[in-house]
C-alpha positions in Angstrom: -7.3 11.5 2.0 -5.3 14.7 1.5 -2.5 13.3 0.8 -4.0 10.9 -1.9 -5.7 14.0 -3.8 -1.9 15.4 -4.0 -0.6 11.9 -5.3 -3.1 12.3 -8.5 -2.2 15.9 -9.9 1.5 15.3 -9.1 1.6 12.0 -11.1 -0.3 13.7 -13.9 2.6 16.6 -13.9 4.9 14.0 -14.0 3.6 11.7 -16.8 3.5 15.0 -19.1 7.1 16.0 -18.7 7.9 12.5 -19.3 6.2 12.7 -22.5 7.6 16.5 -23.4 11.1 14.9 -22.8 10.6 11.6 -24.8 8.6 12.9 -27.8 8.6 16.6 -27.8 11.0 17.1 -30.4 10.7 14.1 -32.6 8.2 14.4 -36.1 4.7 13.5 -35.4 3.8 9.4 -36.2 1.5 9.1 -38.8 -0.9 5.8 -38.6 -1.2 4.5 -41.7 -4.2 2.0 -42.8 -2.9 -0.8 -43.6 -6.1 -2.7 -44.2 -6.2 -4.0 -47.7 -8.7 -2.1 -50.0 -11.2 -4.2 -52.6 -12.8 -2.9 -55.5 -15.6 -5.7 -55.8 -15.9 -7.6 -59.4 -19.6 -8.4 -60.5 -19.7 -11.2 -62.2 -22.4 -11.5 -64.8 -23.3 -14.9 -66.0 -25.3 -15.4 -69.0 -27.6 -18.9 -68.4 -28.9 -20.7 -71.2 -30.2 -18.8 -74.3 -29.6 -15.7 -72.5 -27.0 -13.9 -74.9 -23.6 -12.5 -74.5 -25.0 -9.3 -76.3 -28.1 -9.4 -73.9 -25.7 -9.0 -71.1 -23.6 -6.2 -72.7 -26.6 -4.4 -72.9 -27.6 -5.2 -69.3 -24.2 -4.6 -67.9 -24.3 -0.5 -69.7 -27.4 -0.1 -67.9 -26.7 -1.5 -64.9 -22.9 0.4 -64.9 -24.8 3.5 -64.8 -27.7 3.0 -62.7 -25.2 1.9 -59.7 -23.4 4.9 -59.8 -26.5 6.8 -59.4 -27.7 4.6 -56.5 -24.2 3.2 -54.7 -21.7 5.5 -53.2 -19.4 2.8 -54.1 -17.6 1.9 -57.2 -17.3 -1.5 -59.0 -16.2 -3.5 -61.4 -17.9 -6.0 -64.2 -17.4 -8.7 -66.1 -19.1 -10.9 -68.2 -18.7 -14.9 -68.2 -19.3 -17.2 -71.1 -22.7 -18.6 -71.2 -23.2 -21.9 -69.3 -26.3 -24.4 -70.2 -28.2 -25.4 -67.7 -28.0 -29.2 -66.4 -31.0 -31.6 -66.2 -30.0 -31.6 -62.6 -31.2 -27.8 -62.0 -34.8 -28.5 -62.8 -37.5 -28.8 -60.0 -38.9 -32.6 -59.4 -41.1 -32.2 -62.3 -38.6 -31.2 -64.5 -41.2 -28.0 -65.9 -39.2 -25.3 -64.1 -35.5 -24.6 -62.8 -34.5 -24.5 -58.9 -33.2 -20.9 -58.1 -31.4 -22.7 -55.1 -29.7 -24.9 -57.0 -28.5 -22.3 -59.9 -27.3 -20.1 -57.1 -24.7 -23.4 -55.3 -23.8 -24.3 -59.1 -22.9 -20.5 -59.5 -21.3 -19.4 -56.2 -18.9 -22.3 -55.4 -16.0 -19.6 -56.2 -17.5 -16.8 -55.3 -16.0 -14.6 -52.5 -17.0 -11.5 -50.9 -15.8 -9.1 -53.3 -16.5 -11.5 -56.1 -20.5 -11.7 -56.7 -21.9 -13.9 -59.5 -25.0 -12.8 -61.1 -26.9 -15.4 -62.8 -29.0 -14.2 -65.8 -31.5 -15.8 -67.3 -34.8 -16.0 -69.5 -36.1 -19.3 -68.1 -38.8 -19.6 -65.3 -37.1 -20.5 -62.1 -38.8 -21.2 -58.7 -38.4 -22.6 -55.1 -40.3 -24.3 -52.1 -42.0 -21.3 -50.9 -45.2 -20.8 -48.7 -46.3 -24.9 -48.5 -45.8 -24.9 -52.1 -43.0 -27.6 -53.4 -42.5 -25.3 -56.5 -43.4 -21.2 -56.4 -42.4 -19.2 -59.5 -40.2 -16.4 -58.9 -38.2 -13.4 -60.4 -35.4 -13.8 -58.4 -33.1 -14.9 -55.8 -30.6 -14.2 -53.2 -29.5 -16.9 -50.4 -28.2 -15.4 -47.0 -24.3 -15.0 -46.9 -23.7 -17.1 -50.0 -21.9 -14.3 -52.6 -24.2 -15.2 -55.6 -27.9 -14.7 -57.0 -30.0 -15.0 -59.9 -32.6 -13.1 -61.6 -34.9 -14.0 -64.7 -36.9 -12.2 -67.2 -39.7 -14.9 -67.3 -42.3 -13.4 -65.3 -41.5 -9.4 -66.5 -43.8 -7.9 -69.0 -41.7 -5.1 -69.3 -38.5 -6.8 -69.9 -36.2 -4.5 -71.3 -37.3 -1.5 -68.5 -37.5 -3.4 -65.3 -35.0 -6.7 -65.6 -32.1 -4.1 -64.5 -34.3 -3.5 -60.9 -34.7 -6.9 -60.5 -31.1 -7.6 -61.1 -30.0 -4.6 -58.8 -32.8 -6.1 -55.9 -30.8 -9.3 -55.6 -27.1 -7.8 -55.6 -28.4 -5.7 -52.6 -29.4 -8.7 -50.5 -26.5 -10.7 -51.7 -23.6 -8.3 -51.3 -24.9 -5.7 -48.3 -26.9 -8.8 -46.7 -29.9 -5.7 -46.7 -33.2 -7.1 -46.6 -36.4 -6.2 -48.2 -37.5 -2.3 -47.9 -38.4 -2.2 -44.2 -40.4 0.9 -45.1 -42.4 -0.9 -47.6 -42.1 1.8 -50.0 -43.8 1.6 -53.4 -41.2 3.4 -55.3 -38.3 1.4 -53.5 -36.0 -1.1 -55.7 -36.0 -3.4 -52.7 -39.9 -3.3 -51.7 -41.1 -7.0 -51.7 -42.9 -8.1 -54.4 -45.3 -10.1 -52.6 -45.6 -12.2 -55.8 -46.4 -9.6 -58.3 -43.9 -8.9 -61.1 -44.6 -4.9 -60.4 -41.2 -2.9 -61.0 -42.8 0.2 -62.9 -42.2 2.9 -60.6 -39.2 1.4 -58.4 -36.1 3.2 -60.0 -34.0 3.9 -56.8 -34.1 2.9 -53.0 -36.2 5.4 -51.1 -34.3 7.8 -48.5 -34.6 5.4 -45.7 -32.5 2.2 -47.2 -30.1 4.5 -49.3 -29.1 6.1 -46.1 -28.6 2.6 -45.1 -26.9 0.8 -47.9 -25.3 3.8 -49.9 
């Protein structure tokens, strides 16, 4: 046992001596991160009667808000208008299916290229046992596109950017609704109510996990 105890420190001394002889007179090696760095591009896609001018105005608001909310840089582009096709409607042809819209927009989307559909039309999904539940917006897990509608908003100019931001966070960060259910958090579950009056930012809890 005593011999074994001596072997360990002697081995360490030899290893250190070898390192000094081999590397002691050499310049330190710099480790360079060669992984690619991306700037995420957000594509605003005006749909049907949502105009280019409205998209430009929204982009100006979103650019400022995103600088305040996120610790990340984004690029923004506005795509040409796209008309809705009848196959995107629900069975009764009264609303447009949000999930169908997203899949039609996100076929070429990747992680660092997010497409957000912008619409004034009423959109819906099957939800809570109903085949046609009207909603403000929708994001689908692991799909790099989402859609946001002004249809159910009482204060469209004040609150639409908040709906867009809410769906973007679901889409890009894969983040759920606010776990704290904070009344001031953009990520609070609307629970069927178009109430965004007090929501101008993420709560402290969500910001610490996203920003």
